[in-house]
N, C-alpha and C positions, 0 to 999 in steps of 0.2 A: 731609879728607873725616871725618865721623863717624859711623860703621855704628851703625844703626837696627834693636838687636835686638829691644828691646820696643813694640810699637806701641800698646799700650794704654796707656801713658802718655805717648804722641807726640801733639802736633796742631800742624801745620802753618799757618801764617800768610803768605800773598803779600801784597803789598802793592804797588800802582804809583803814581806819580803822576796825578793829574785830567786832566791836559794830552796823555798819551799814551795814542793811542786804540788801541793794541794790545795787543788782550785774547786773542785766542785763543788764543795759547801759552799764555797764565796760565792760561785752561782747560781745554788740553788738559792739563796739567800736573796740574792739581786734580783733572780723572778719573782720569789716571793711580794717584796714590796714592790716590784712595777706591777704585779698583779692588784695590789692593794692602791694602786695611783702613785706612788710615791717617784719624784727621779732620784734615778742609781748614776754612781758616776764611779766606775770602777778603775783602781790607778795602773796608768801604762807601766812601761819596763822601767822607766826613766825615774817615777818615782818609787817603784818597788825596790831598784836598786838604791835607792837616798837611803831607803827606811832600811836596809839592811846594812847602811855606813852611815846611821845619823849620829856618830859621834861628829863629825867633818860640821862646819859649819857651812859648808858649801851646798853639803846634801840637807841639813836642815831645810835650805832659803828654797831649795827645790819643792818639798814638801808643802812650805807656807804657801809657794805661790799658786800651786795645785789646789790648794783648799780653795785661796781666797780667789781664785778664777773661775771655777765652778760654782762659790756661794755657797758650799759645803756647809752644812748645820748639826749634821750626823756623823759621827766616825767610828767604822769598824774595822780593826785590826784584827789580824788573822797570823799566827804565827804557833805554829806546832811543831818546833822542834826545840833544841835545849829549853830548860823553864827560865834557866837563869838569864842566857841571854834574854828572852820575852821581858822579863820583868825591867833589863837595863833599858830597852826599843821606847818597851810604852812611857817609862819613868821621864826618861828624856824628851820626849815627844810632849809630855803632857808637861815639863818646867819647859819647854822654850814657846810652848803656844801659850800659857800663863801668861808668860812674859812678853811677848810677842801684844798681849791682847787682843789674843784670838781665844780664848777659854779660861772661864774660870768667874766672870762677873755675869750679874741677871742679862747686859748688852752686847756680851760677847756674840761673834757669828757662830762661834760654835756651842750649841747648844747640850750636847753630852756625845761619850765615848762609852764605848762598849770594847769589850776585847772577848778572841777566842780562840781558844788551847787548851793545853794538856792541865792534867787539875792540878799539880804543883802551881804551876806560872797562873791558872786563875784564882786558886787559895792565897797566893804574896801578893796577887796584885788585889784581891778584896782587901787582904790587912791593910797593905802599904797606902792606899787611898782610899778608905773609911770605908769602902760598901758603895761610891760614888761611880764606879764603874763598872756597870754592869761586865757579870763574866757568861761565857757559854762553854762547859767540859767536853759536850758533846752528848750526843741521845737526845735532844731534846727533842718532842715533837714538833709540826710544822707548827697550829695555833700556839704553843710554849713557848717556842720564840719569837714570834711575831710581836705575841702578847711584852717577853720580856722585851724587847726593844723602845717599845711603847705605840706601838699601835693599837689604839682604844678596836673592844672589840666589834663595834655596830661597821668599822670599814674593813674589815677583812670581808674578801668578797662571798658571796654565799655557796659559792662550789668549791671553795676553799672549805668552808666550814661543812659541805655536807660529806664530800671526799674523805674528811679527815674524822668522821663521825664511828664509821668503821672500826679504825685505830684506837680512838677514844674506848669505845664499849670490850676492844680487847684488853686495855690498858685497864680496864672497871673490874673483869674478870679476873688478870691475872694480880689486880690488889687484892679483892678478896681471897683468891687462895693463898699470897702467902699471907693475909693478915689473920686467918685461920688457922694455919698454920700446922693444917692434917697432914701437910708434906711430908713431917718430920718424921711420920710414924709410917712412912712407905717402905714394906717387906722386898727385899729382892725377887723376883719372878723362879718359880721354879721350870727350870727347862727341859722339855721331853729327850732323856738322855737315848741317845741312839750307838750303836757298835764302834762308829770312829769318833764319836764326839771327846773332844778335847784330845784326840791324838794326833799323829804326826800327819795324819791322813784327811783331816778331817779338813769342811767346806765353806763354806758362804751358803752355799745352797743348800747343801746339806742342812745348816741351822735355820735358813727360812726356814726350808719345806719341812722340817719335822718341829716346825711352829707352830702347834695347835693342839693347845692343852685347851682344848673348851674356847678360846677366843684368839685372835692374832694380836700381838704385840710387836711392835717392829723392835727390830734392833738396834741397840745403841752402842755407837761409834762415840770415840773422846780423843782427844791429841791430847797427849801427854808427855814432858820432857823437861827432868829438872837440869838448869847449868848454874853454874855459880862457878869466876875464876878466880875464887877463895880455892877449889879444890881439884884435886889434881885429877888429869884423868880419870885415871882407874876408880879416885873415889867418887866422882861423879857415874860412874859404871854403877859402882856399890850401891851408890844412894837409891840408882833408878833400880835396879834388880830391888831392892825394898821394896820400892812404889810399885811395882809391877805384882810382887805377892799379896799388900796390903789389897791392891784394886780387885785380884782374881781372890780372894781370900773373900773380900765384902758382897763378892755375887753381884756386884749391880749392873757391870759393865760388859757389852758381850765379847769388842772389840776394841781391841789397843792399836792408837795410831802410835806409831815411835817417831816423838818430835827429832828428830835426828840433826845434826848439825850440821850449815852449806859444809864443811867439808868433808863429813861423810859422804856426800852424794857425791861433792867436785874431787875430793883427792882421796878417798878410799883407798885403804890399802899402802898406802904411801906411807914419809915420813912429814910429821906433820910440823916441825921446828923451825920457830919462826912464822909459822902460820896462825893468822888470827882465826878463833874458833868463829867467834860473832852468836855463841846462842846456842842450844838445842843438845841433844845429846852424844855426844864424840863417839862413838861407836867406829870402830876401826878396824875389823876384823871379822870372819867367817863365825867363828867362834864366838864370838861375844854378842853380833846378832841372835847364835843360838839359844848362848845363854839367858835372853831377855824371852825369848821361845817358852824356855824351861821355867821360866819365874812368874810368866803371863798364865799360862797352862790353870785353866781349860779356855780361856778368853782366844780368839781369833788375832791374829796378829797385823798388822800392814805398816808400810811407810813410804815415804815417797821413792820417786825411780831418781837412779844417777842421771846426774847432768853433764854427763861425758859417754862414760863407756854405760849406755843406757841396756845394751842388750846382756852386758856380762853383768850388769847390776842386777838386772832381770834375773838372769839362773841366777846367783849365788841368794839372792832373797827367798826362790823356792827353796834351794837347799836348808838354808838356815833358819829362815821361820815359817816355810809353808805358808807364803806370803796370801794374806786371803785374797785381797787382790789387788792388779799393778795399779797405779795412778801414772799417768803421763800428761806432759803439758804442750806438746804439740808446739803453738808457737813460741812458747814464754819458757823460761828456764832456762835463757841464752843471752846471743849479744844483745836483743830488745831493752830486757830489764837486769842487765848485770849479773842476772844470777847463776850462769854457767857461760863455758868459755867458746859456745858452738854459733858458728854464723846461721841465720835463720835455716839457709835452705839446708844446710849439715843436720841442723836439730831436726828439721822436719823428716830426713832420711831413715836417719838413725831410731826415731819414734816408729817409725813405718815398719823398720824393721823387726821392730822390739814387738811391734804386735802380731806379727807374722809368727816370732818366737812364740809370744803367751798364747797365742791359738793353737800350739800343738799340745800345753800346758791344761787346755780348759778351763784355766781362769777367766774370771771377770776382769775389765778395762774401765777406770775411769779418766774421764779427759778432766785435769782443773781447765777448763780453758776459760766459760764462759763469763767467770766473775774476774779475772784476769783483764777482760778486754775494757770490765765496767770501773778495774781498777784506775784504768787509764782515759776513762771518760768516754766510753762508748755510749751511745744511744739504747736504748731498749729492742731496736729490730735484731743489733747487731748482737746484742748479749743471745738472743735467741736461737739467730742463722748460725752464729761460732759452733752451739753445741751441736744444729743439727750438724755442719759439716762433719765434726769430728768425729758423730755416732756414725754416718753413712759411713766416715773411711774406716773405721771399728770395722763395723759390718765387712766391706770390702776385703779388707784385709786378714780374712778368715776370724775374729774374734766372732764368740758365742755369747758373748752375759756383758751389755754394757752396764754399769756404775752411772746413774743420769746426775750427778749433784746436783739440786741447785740451793744457790746462795741469796734467801733474802734479805730486804732492807741492802741492797747493793746499788747504790748508795744508801744510804740511811734516808738521805728525803723522799725517798721512793713513799708513794702512801699504801698501803696495803693489798686498796682494790685495786692496784696498778700490780702490786705482787703475786694477786691472784690470776689476773690475766693474762699477765707474763708466763706465770709458770703453768698455767693451763694449757696455753698456746705450746710452749715450749714441751708438754707430755704428751701432747694432741699429736706433734710430725714426730717426736724421736720414734712414740710406741706406735705410727704407722710402721716401721721401717722392720718391725716385731714379724716373725714368721716358726717354722718348726727349728730352723737353725737358730735363731738370734732374740734374744732376751733381755727385757731390758726391767732396770731395778731401782726405784724410784729411792731418791739417797736426801734428804731435805734439812737446811742447818741456818741459822741466824747469820744474820752481815756481819762480819771480821772487828770492824767499829760501831755495832748497832747499838750495845751496851754501854749505860752514861756510867762514869764513875764514883760512883756510888752503891754501896752492895744491898739494900734496900732496896732501891732503884731498879738494880739489873735485877734483881730477884723477880720483880714483877715485872719487870721486859722478855723475861726468857720463860713465866708460863705465858704471857702474851702471844709469842713469836709461837709456840708449840701447838697455838689455837689456829694462829693462822696457818700454820702446816697442815692441818684437821681438815682446814678448809677448803684447801687446793683444791680435792676430788672427796667432798665431803660425804657424799652415798659410797664410796668406796672403804672397805670396813679393813684391807688389805696395804690401805696408801696413806702414810710412806711407807715403804718397807725396811727403813735405814733411816732413823734421827742420827745426825750428826751433832754431840751436844757440844755447844760452847757452854764453858763456863761464867757463872755471871760475875766472875770476878777480872775478867782477862782485860776489861779497858785499865787493873789499875795492876795486876802482877799474874804470873803463872798460877795456873791451879794444883793445887796438892790433893792426892786423894782422896781427903775427908772432902774438900769441896766439890771435886769432881761426884763423888755419889754422892752428895747432898745437891747438887745441880741434877743428877741425875733423876731425881727424888722428886723434883720440882717438878719435872717435864712429865715421866710418869703421873703425878699426880692430877697434871695439869690436863693432860691428854683422855685419861678417864672421867674427870667433873665433866668435862666443855663436849664428849661423849654423850655422857647423861642427859646435860643440859641440852644439849643437841636432837638427841631422843624426844625431849619435852617440849621441845619446838620454844624454848628460850635461849637461842642464840640467835645474831645476826643475820638477818639475809643473805645469803652469800650468791644470790643470781636475780641479783638485781638490774633492771636497765642497762643501767649506768657499766657496769661489770660486764654485760655481755657486750656490748657495743664495742666497749674496750678493748675485749677477745677479739672480738668481730675482726675489729681494727689491725688489731697486732699482725692476725693471723693473715687476714689477705694480705697483708704488705708484707709480709717473712716471705712468703712462700711467692707472690713477685721479685725477692730478691735471687730468691734460691734458685730458681726458673729462670732468670738471667744470667746468672753464676756459670750454670749447668748449660747455657745456650752459646755463653760468648768465651767460656775459658778451658780449651782442651785439656779433658783429663783432668777435669776436677778434682778428684777423690784421688790423689797421687801429691809425693814431694812437690812437684813441679805446677801441682795445677794451687796444691794450696800453698802456696810462696806467690802466684800471681795474684792469688786472691786477696792476700794480703797486702803485697807491695803496690798494686793498682787502686790499694783503699775500698776493695770491698767490706769490708770491718774497718771501718775508724775507729781512732785510740788520738784523737786529739791534744791529751797529755799525756803521751810518749815521750819518755826522756831523751831515746835517742837522736842525735844529730846528724844522721849520715844521708842526706840528698838517696840513698835508696830507697828511704822509705817514706820519703815526702809528701805522696798522695795517701798513704795510711795518715796522716797529721794533718792536711790540710781543710778538712773541718773544723766545723763548730758545734759541741752542742750545747742543750738549754733544758733549765727544767721547767716543765709546763705541764698544769692537770695530775699532778701527780707522778709522772714519769720524765726518763730524760729523752730529749727528740733531736734530730740533724734541722740546723737552723740555717737559713740564707739571709742575712738582716735581717736577726732578727724574729723572721717568721719560719713556720714549719717548713720544711724542704719535701714537695713532692717525690715520691717515693723514685718517678721516671725521671727524673732529674739529676737526681743518686746516680741510674742506674747508668745516665745516658755518660755523665760522668767517670765514672769505674771503666764503660767500654770503651773509652776515649783513649783511658791510663792503661789499658795491657799493651799496648806495644813496648813501651817504656821498661812494666815489667818483667817482660818476654826479654826484651835485650840486657838486663841485667842480668837475668840467669840466664843467657848465654855465655855471659862473661864470667858468671860464678864457676861457669862449667868446664870453663877454656883452663879454668887454673890450676 
């Protein structure tokens, strides 16, 4: 690590390949360095393209010219795809810069190079270059990132230090939980047995409402699904059945989430000959699903919705696994993300028909919505607004129970204080929809890419994020009602039953200890002026957007209205992969990491909500025109 004492003659250049769509981390680091007073250049597309084709001399020259012209002194390379290619790219670039005299000596222009990528690539690069290249495998805290890059601690602004203090305190708590190791002694909870318990007429609401054996304990859900290309489909199913029995017998897990394959969702019941499975349990018949339910009992069982025949798949899940609740994606798992065959408008129509069917079953509906917007670079307001739209749509179409899934640490650069504010606004707005016929159930989880690819550090993070979950609504002993436990090994490999149970032990122990310390008033203050101000701002601006959408989009809570909302840019997704002109207004925004959260910006300045609203209103005629064309086809 080269410590950067003089920021006036330091220029950071951050570069990735054009094919790597992971950009939020790049922009987050750039924003942090700028807040510290450094000049940061993000490579334009021509240079990104050159990095991906760096074997050609002409491409090397393009990268060199960019470095020289911008007087770049510190280079950050990001590549989160194939580790072998990552090592090759870094090696070729360093060799070329050395030969060009730009790097490698005391007087070279480039003083330091760092790399961010997958753990295998980081390890190999560390070995190849003798530790001279600092590597980032993911999960580093804000302060850890800046210090590792070489920013002296005294040059980190106080707002960053203060904003990250809560995260540090939670990690200290997590460290204490894991180092003491008491979590290993956690026993399974003895759940109250009611007549329907573990039978085919058991339900989530029965499991929740009979959860009062002296103290309320959140139900635990976990995602599970082995797959190996070396096994036949039948062998994979047999292995998964064994896993289900192991989890059921251990008694730690309440709700099994089947990690079914993409083909199970998109091509169920078809001949899969010559089709790529792509990972996940290869379930392809109603009987196979029912066999899983039998192996998993007394756990409740759920899985993802179909991506094509949404209603038929929902009906089949009711018959085969008595699905605990239905998970729908509304705008997603279609043409937008390539996860399904439907056009956006058709996807919305099919999902809303599915909600009407689910309403007849009295089963809850979960919408996998806000984090999918976050994966595509949305701002924090869009995260909140998108889930509110989904919840209100479920209510309009007859849904009686809504599972509010809230993925924390998304993106992972988000500060804990911002997550608290975001979560509180999300819950307040959606809880406002509750009445005698509509119930909202809170489900929290850690971020998909939150954990470090280091098992012991990831265990600490799991305990820390559990404390964060409990701080969202700290005075409510019934919140959260469900915790989706993401196993600590997820950054490295799929979780086995043993690791799932071990992860649940950590969550249970952390929750129990944190609540004990809370009663002793030895936990962080989660009602500081900063958190309250963040909450107030997010709520005020979210309500502005929702009100404007309801005033300007005809029949907002319908397939047509939700399509128009997306196509006219009310739900910004600057990192959407789709190149269709149909969604240009959804992509035309820029977001920026600022003060621990993600915000829309205009020329690097936070965009006032009123300007966004005006732009979206202007775009509505375009979206309506698109919709008319689609409906004529």
